[in-house]
Steps between C-alpha positions, in 0.01 A plus 500: 500500500177634636177404343312754287177659617311434181124548471466117483708449814292766696175335395629160590603617846164657555320179409734302728445744782127471461521125520672524837240725665351214683839329579734521794829702491702184503341396165579837348859461623541148375393595154718812491802313632458216248483754221769746588756336731797555516424849357251597774579677833300577815484861618540486879490802726469258798148636574208258578390440146854434372598253770176309444582485127860400572375205704273392212767534241749303711253211536451488116854578374759584767752604239313822399692807600366806686611859488458787743548868429751611760443880498760537780214634709315182614404433852742295711208260555473454123864390474453270799197349331718444187754316704232283670348419162832393348570284806149346511491399138881428470527739205827516313667836446430471133128479570481822691563799272570832668414777262631850575502854351796606287519790750613462855294706744791744524524538125124544469516780761776671307316486165139546615521661844464366851196291593371480147215281620359792704487732203462279186408152605416399146855577384648324803293189415607522138861508595495235777224270379383531143838535324651218699211269426516589130859388498426174680208399284713524187623154600146348531188437302252512788470617855271408789355766726291499824254773391135460589201666341367634828822678593439812294273624222804492271523124551128424471525364151817299536494172307626174649729479199546803280736690277687773685511799268740694715776240522401297188494169673232252604377585848348235724277614790388176667348671806297754301168354614605445861410718801734614783332234712580233247870584508519478871308171510761358272799648703353344820407163359844445341694695775670725262757743643381859467603853573421582864412855389167351402427449865568873563227638271710508185286312245705639211878531546730694274792734575554621853458872404177447309316242718295570809273282717131500413217581751232226537234542229721709268582389152788243514717708274430829686845468665688529169620841385301670772419872417528425135231395248742231381374145554729295282876480466474465122566124459130425436405812303513498120 
């Protein structure tokens, strides 16, 4: 049964998060895993932040599972990175949770029209990301994400450990204080496998239809949902 987001718990998580402001991500993770395993799961899109976190988690508690939201529209490079990660860390099938929409792409097109992402990207994300994640998190008390405060204004106030009002679970953001450079320093030092699209001007990688390369000097998330004001898929918005 999931824990309840009482006022006391929210205050406790805020105090705990504040204590970790001067600590390293590994210390945040170690505390979160001690508290919530085996009812904690790592969100992994196989982007830079997530593979760095996966490496950290694996060094602390290699039994912790990860999940990825398979929208059916991921880049081939993303699936290939998934396979490399599984092999590199010798992950068991039970540790890699594929989470999909209840609608196949064909059924979605029948019900909502062709290329929904090009007309109503929020609805597409709701169907292929938010609803599947809601189902998955019913089985966990806490989830770990790779969000960083400097990624977007909507993430600027992310706590290291906080209560997620949207999904009513504890949310752990160990990299919240890190920069993009910090992430890549970790990846290079520990030789973590990463998505090759990062070497092709894709700092943020989502679905193939809604992700474009970013010009030097542009906002790192400028390649997501180009031509829309949308900046978030909905997973990290309350």
